[in-house]
MIDO-640231 format. One line per 5 residues: number of its first residue (from 1); for each residue y, x, z of C-alpha. Coordinates in Angstrom, 3 decimals, m for minus. Layout:
NUM) Y,X,Z  ... $
END
This chain:
1) m0.081,0.037,m0.025  2.440,2.812,0.871  1.976,4.636,m2.428  2.389,1.154,m4.109  5.833,0.660,m2.344 $
6) 6.967,4.220,m3.029  6.095,4.260,m6.670  7.409,0.922,m7.268  10.747,1.985,m5.848  10.743,5.300,m8.116 $
11) 9.923,3.329,m11.142  12.640,0.658,m10.473  15.299,3.241,m10.172  14.045,4.909,m13.403  14.456,1.573,m15.154 $
16) 18.020,1.114,m13.800  18.952,4.481,m15.008  17.323,4.165,m18.370  17.177,0.542,m19.398  16.727,1.404,m23.048 $
21) 13.279,1.370,m24.886  11.694,4.906,m25.730  13.302,6.275,m28.834  11.022,6.176,m31.768  12.196,9.307,m33.365 $
26) 13.830,11.672,m30.895  15.216,14.888,m32.357  15.329,16.872,m29.101  12.908,16.553,m26.099  12.686,18.251,m22.814 $
31) 9.355,18.493,m21.041  9.887,19.401,m17.407  6.920,21.162,m15.632  6.994,23.940,m13.095  4.397,26.091,m11.510 $
36) 2.058,29.040,m11.986  m0.856,29.536,m14.347  m3.022,26.741,m13.194  m0.198,24.330,m13.129  0.671,25.108,m16.628 $
41) m3.001,24.899,m18.033  m3.443,21.553,m16.447  m0.331,20.393,m18.306  m1.317,21.744,m21.744  m3.091,18.531,m22.834 $
46) m0.218,16.217,m21.776  2.107,18.473,m23.690  m0.036,18.599,m26.751  m0.018,14.767,m26.710  3.800,14.813,m26.711 $
51) 3.860,17.395,m29.578  1.325,15.335,m31.582  3.372,12.096,m31.248  6.711,13.917,m32.129  5.836,16.643,m34.622 $
56) 9.215,17.117,m35.957  11.033,17.017,m32.676  12.607,20.133,m31.129  10.454,20.538,m27.938  11.733,22.433,m24.997 $
61) 9.581,23.307,m21.957  11.926,23.584,m18.910  9.877,25.576,m16.340  10.150,27.833,m13.278  7.443,30.010,m11.532 $
66) 9.790,29.884,m8.281  10.213,33.606,m7.767  8.877,35.247,m10.935  6.260,37.153,m9.130  3.190,35.394,m10.813 $
71) 2.761,34.532,m14.515  3.467,31.207,m15.763  4.400,29.304,m18.979  6.064,32.203,m20.706  2.905,34.490,m20.685 $
76) 0.617,31.515,m21.511  2.749,29.956,m24.465  4.447,32.974,m25.903  4.495,32.510,m29.613  2.893,29.165,m29.459 $
81) 3.672,26.271,m31.857  3.279,23.833,m28.971  6.722,24.304,m27.993  9.787,25.325,m29.687  11.678,26.661,m26.686 $
86) 10.737,27.907,m23.333  13.616,27.617,m20.734  12.650,29.500,m17.530  14.799,29.479,m14.389  13.959,31.214,m10.992 $
91) 14.602,29.827,m7.595  17.707,32.193,m7.403  19.158,30.675,m10.498  19.855,27.206,m8.682  20.847,28.567,m5.235 $
96) 24.490,27.633,m4.447  26.727,24.966,m5.970  28.177,27.377,m8.729  24.633,28.284,m9.875  23.567,24.593,m10.007 $
101) 26.518,23.643,m12.038  25.836,26.404,m14.472  22.280,25.429,m14.733  23.262,21.875,m15.338  25.688,22.701,m18.087 $
106) 23.187,24.889,m19.810  20.899,21.821,m19.905  23.486,19.317,m21.196  24.450,21.836,m23.922  20.822,21.039,m25.394 $
111) 21.706,17.264,m25.984  18.246,15.915,m25.073  17.392,12.553,m26.234  14.212,12.437,m24.407  13.143,13.811,m21.035 $
116) 9.523,13.640,m19.781  8.946,15.029,m16.350  5.245,16.137,m15.391  5.703,16.426,m11.711  3.539,18.700,m9.367 $
121) 0.879,17.089,m7.521  2.737,17.545,m4.207  6.189,16.354,m5.503  7.271,13.880,m2.941  9.739,11.028,m3.307 $
126) 12.687,13.124,m2.416  11.984,15.563,m5.186  11.348,12.973,m7.537  14.500,11.359,m7.035  16.451,14.635,m7.306 $
131) 14.700,15.412,m10.698  15.491,12.040,m11.753  19.100,12.565,m10.971  19.149,15.957,m12.768  17.624,14.209,m15.923 $
136) 20.189,11.624,m15.812  23.024,14.203,m15.454  21.587,16.101,m18.323  22.666,13.329,m20.719  19.251,12.474,m21.734 $
141) 19.088,9.078,m23.360  15.632,8.125,m22.084  13.438,9.686,m19.439  10.024,9.152,m17.842  7.493,10.627,m15.473 $
146) 8.328,9.344,m12.033  6.712,6.876,m9.761  3.221,8.165,m10.063  2.794,9.947,m6.802  m0.770,10.361,m5.727 $
151) m0.110,12.702,m2.722  1.593,11.710,0.550  1.211,14.004,3.339  0.437,11.289,5.988  m2.978,10.657,7.448 $
156) m4.392,13.128,4.730  m7.836,13.402,6.398  m8.357,9.752,6.263  m6.960,9.755,2.610  m9.409,12.585,1.775 $
161) m12.402,10.677,3.190  m11.789,7.329,1.843  m9.713,7.562,m1.403  m10.566,9.275,m4.752  m7.970,11.032,m6.778 $
166) m7.849,12.111,m10.402  m8.103,15.654,m11.516  m4.641,17.081,m12.345  m5.298,17.051,m16.053  m6.208,13.371,m16.011 $
171) m3.157,12.576,m13.824  m0.610,14.104,m16.136  m2.380,12.459,m19.203  m2.072,9.159,m17.364  1.707,9.573,m17.147 $
176) 1.873,10.194,m20.906  m0.172,7.213,m21.648  1.954,5.028,m19.403  4.940,6.286,m21.151  3.550,4.686,m24.471 $
181) 2.424,7.989,m25.772  m1.042,8.315,m27.367  m3.323,10.797,m25.799  m6.840,11.632,m26.614  m9.639,10.445,m24.319 $
186) m10.977,14.071,m24.244  m8.316,16.665,m22.996  m7.296,19.215,m25.639  m6.071,22.487,m24.586  m4.215,24.273,m27.613 $
191) m4.681,28.037,m26.396  m3.963,29.449,m29.863  m5.626,32.799,m29.410  m5.081,35.259,m32.592  m6.573,38.071,m34.024 $
196) m4.446,40.608,m31.999  m5.895,39.358,m28.835  m9.399,39.363,m30.188  m9.090,42.950,m31.398  m7.821,44.091,m28.078 $
201) m10.672,42.455,m26.211  m13.130,43.901,m28.745  m11.793,47.305,m27.574  m11.861,46.595,m23.849  m15.320,45.291,m23.993 $
206) m16.753,47.664,m26.644  m18.068,45.035,m28.704  m16.940,43.398,m31.979  m19.396,40.718,m33.079  m22.311,38.654,m31.796 $
211) m22.971,36.595,m28.724  m23.017,38.769,m25.684  m24.480,37.867,m22.468  m21.475,38.463,m20.040  m20.545,36.626,m17.086 $
216) m17.128,36.765,m15.560  m16.398,37.090,m11.861  m12.711,36.434,m10.482  m12.644,37.129,m6.741  m8.931,36.941,m6.391 $
221) m6.614,33.988,m5.488  m2.807,33.367,m4.931  m3.629,31.942,m1.416  m5.422,34.108,1.280  m7.130,30.747,2.467 $
226) m8.818,30.524,m1.071  m10.541,33.866,m0.790  m14.318,33.853,m0.526  m15.460,37.051,1.131  m15.627,39.895,m1.425 $
231) m19.144,40.989,m0.114  m20.620,37.771,m1.177  m19.166,37.971,m4.673  m20.906,41.474,m4.675  m24.181,39.852,m3.862 $
236) m23.705,37.268,m6.686  m22.882,40.090,m9.136  m25.911,42.132,m8.079  m28.110,39.081,m8.751  m26.616,38.926,m12.215 $
241) m27.129,42.413,m13.072  m30.749,42.130,m12.046  m31.038,39.446,m14.702  m29.873,41.753,m17.311  m26.385,40.296,m17.595 $
246) m23.187,42.393,m17.679  m20.537,41.487,m15.251  m16.838,41.334,m16.204  m14.292,41.357,m13.206  m11.035,39.563,m13.843 $
251) m7.953,39.318,m11.985  m4.124,40.113,m12.114  m2.479,43.117,m10.658  m2.157,41.513,m7.252  m5.899,41.251,m6.964 $
256) m6.492,44.962,m7.762  m7.927,45.886,m4.399  m10.382,43.108,m3.996  m11.418,43.249,m7.712  m12.064,47.112,m7.389 $
261) m14.120,46.423,m4.232  m16.210,43.837,m5.971  m16.710,45.933,m9.263  m17.823,49.142,m7.347  m20.077,47.057,m5.104 $
266) m21.863,45.359,m7.975  m22.263,48.805,m9.786  m24.352,49.090,m13.099  m22.539,48.257,m16.369  m19.756,46.192,m14.591 $
271) m16.545,46.046,m16.506  m13.464,45.815,m14.399  m10.418,44.317,m16.472  m8.147,43.647,m13.454  m4.721,43.970,m14.436 $
276) m5.624,45.053,m18.063  m5.330,41.751,m19.965  m2.726,39.271,m20.652  m3.263,35.581,m20.086  m4.147,35.086,m23.666 $
281) m6.380,38.205,m23.758  m8.045,36.824,m20.561  m8.751,33.428,m22.416  m10.574,35.585,m25.123  m12.618,37.462,m22.516 $
286) m13.629,33.966,m20.967  m14.421,32.512,m24.207  m17.074,35.199,m24.758  m18.547,34.702,m21.371  m21.497,32.510,m20.633 $
291) m20.129,31.507,m17.115  m17.280,32.272,m14.733  m17.767,32.449,m10.970  m14.425,32.258,m8.979  m12.244,30.949,m6.134 $
296) m9.969,28.013,m6.546  m7.339,29.811,m8.619  m5.709,29.595,m12.074  m8.584,31.297,m13.830  m10.790,28.415,m13.511 $
301) m8.428,26.502,m15.483  m8.111,29.055,m18.154  m12.023,29.043,m18.375  m12.063,25.314,m18.645  m9.277,25.515,m21.268 $
306) m11.664,27.646,m23.552  m14.731,25.683,m22.858  m16.547,28.198,m20.672  m18.270,26.508,m17.599  m17.526,27.864,m14.185 $
311) m18.747,27.728,m10.605  m15.631,27.465,m8.426  m15.662,28.074,m4.776  m13.267,25.848,m2.956  m11.736,25.855,0.636 $
316) m11.291,22.308,2.376  m7.599,22.763,2.839  m6.436,20.004,0.236  m7.803,16.682,m0.999  m11.003,17.030,m2.929 $
321) m11.030,16.564,m6.754  m7.325,17.087,m7.465  m7.673,20.744,m8.595  m11.063,20.771,m9.755  m11.591,22.499,m13.156 $
326) m11.586,19.887,m16.045  m14.948,18.943,m17.427  m18.241,17.681,m16.064  m20.019,20.908,m16.993  m18.237,22.816,m14.147 $
331) m19.743,23.147,m10.653  m17.550,23.008,m7.481  m18.942,24.067,m4.190  m17.023,22.805,m1.084  m17.900,22.356,2.449 $
336) m16.957,19.456,4.831  m15.526,20.639,8.049  m13.717,18.746,10.949  m10.394,20.317,10.257  m10.521,19.658,6.434 $
341) m7.440,18.655,4.584  m4.941,20.727,6.638  m2.658,21.684,3.749  m1.822,24.990,5.560  m1.060,28.212,3.883 $
346) m2.894,30.433,6.226  m5.996,29.486,8.140  m6.082,29.866,11.957  m10.010,29.861,11.849  m10.501,32.824,9.583 $
351) m11.339,30.766,6.524  m14.209,29.015,8.375  m14.908,26.494,5.646  m15.159,29.050,2.977  m17.429,31.194,5.005 $
356) m20.017,28.054,5.450  m20.608,28.727,1.749  m23.186,31.612,1.602  m24.011,33.722,m1.237  m27.583,32.083,m1.973 $
361) m26.021,28.638,m2.441  m23.787,30.065,m5.163  m26.532,32.025,m6.727  m28.718,28.692,m6.859  m25.623,27.153,m8.783 $
366) m25.293,29.964,m11.116  m29.028,30.132,m11.834  m28.979,26.386,m12.583  m25.982,26.738,m14.966  m27.330,29.928,m16.694 $
371) m30.492,28.182,m17.741  m28.481,25.746,m19.543  m25.747,27.990,m20.990  m28.245,30.699,m22.058  m30.443,28.428,m23.971 $
376) m27.392,26.993,m25.780  m26.019,30.512,m26.556  m29.516,31.626,m27.846  m29.838,28.559,m29.939  m26.426,29.323,m31.520 $
381) m27.400,33.048,m32.013  m30.663,31.882,m33.884  m28.605,29.143,m35.817  m26.034,31.962,m36.797  m28.896,34.446,m37.929 $
386) m30.479,31.716,m40.062  m27.063,30.820,m41.736  m26.420,34.379,m42.548  m30.004,34.928,m43.971  m29.654,31.821,m46.133 $
391) m26.294,33.182,m47.457  m28.100,36.408,m48.469  m30.757,34.484,m50.284  m28.234,32.492,m52.370 $
END
């Protein structure tokens, strides 16, 4: 009931501010979506639906990664045809009245006819009202995206136990559909991986053709409470090596220490690519892997975007389901614990919910997924060989 009342109020205000119908052929569109890698990947299908609906419009992505310490839209969409322009601002750019006025003037100068907000999952009523006001002051003739709040930090444990929530990809696509914009039933992730990225990854992996039996492990995460113990990743990695698979360790420069520890602990022919690949190159690596094993982090969404299944290890600090990787082929391991859905940034109990997940449970999930993906990969390899042989005969 509270969700209904809050969202009804937001939608009413939006209609008052923009009583017109959605323009049929806007020339300039602003899509507002802030956040880090995972946030941006989850928004790709919604942005793609907007681009498909308005192919001739000039599409600007207005975004922020807050402090610029972590990669975001610019790294993911550099050179992409999905958007025509990426306007990035940092928290420092909107601190103080003078900076805010300068920021607002720069937005007004773009003369947007349509503004579509893709709010973050935790954007509450105040933030949505504020963003609605910014969109109105920008001069946009029509705007949409508010009044779809699905997370209120009240009685969160009760909500977690009795309510179900859409995956973030589905939530954002729902906003687009409610705006009257057609979106495919199955989410499409336009990652646009080119030959340059493919060639770089060829050099890093030491391979150029064929289907390779690689499995990726990404032991890092932005939040400390999302970090499964490194030694358990090592145990999983050693199991993979014992099966004749090659492990590729992935992570950003901030994950260097834990990734090095995991790579050295696994040993064998483990390839440590930590800090050596761009986001697009990471996507290429993941596309060549049979499986990804990771924490709740942005890399699971990259893997989902390129169609590589993952086994994700989740803490219990937020509501279940919201940030699971998109797609039924993925496996999420999460434990129930009495202090679940705490929404804390650091755990006072030494990540107890994560430590309840042992290496054997993850190995069992990995073994089950590998049976499926290895069979599919070998069938594809056989099919490729037959097609090649048939081509030689003709």
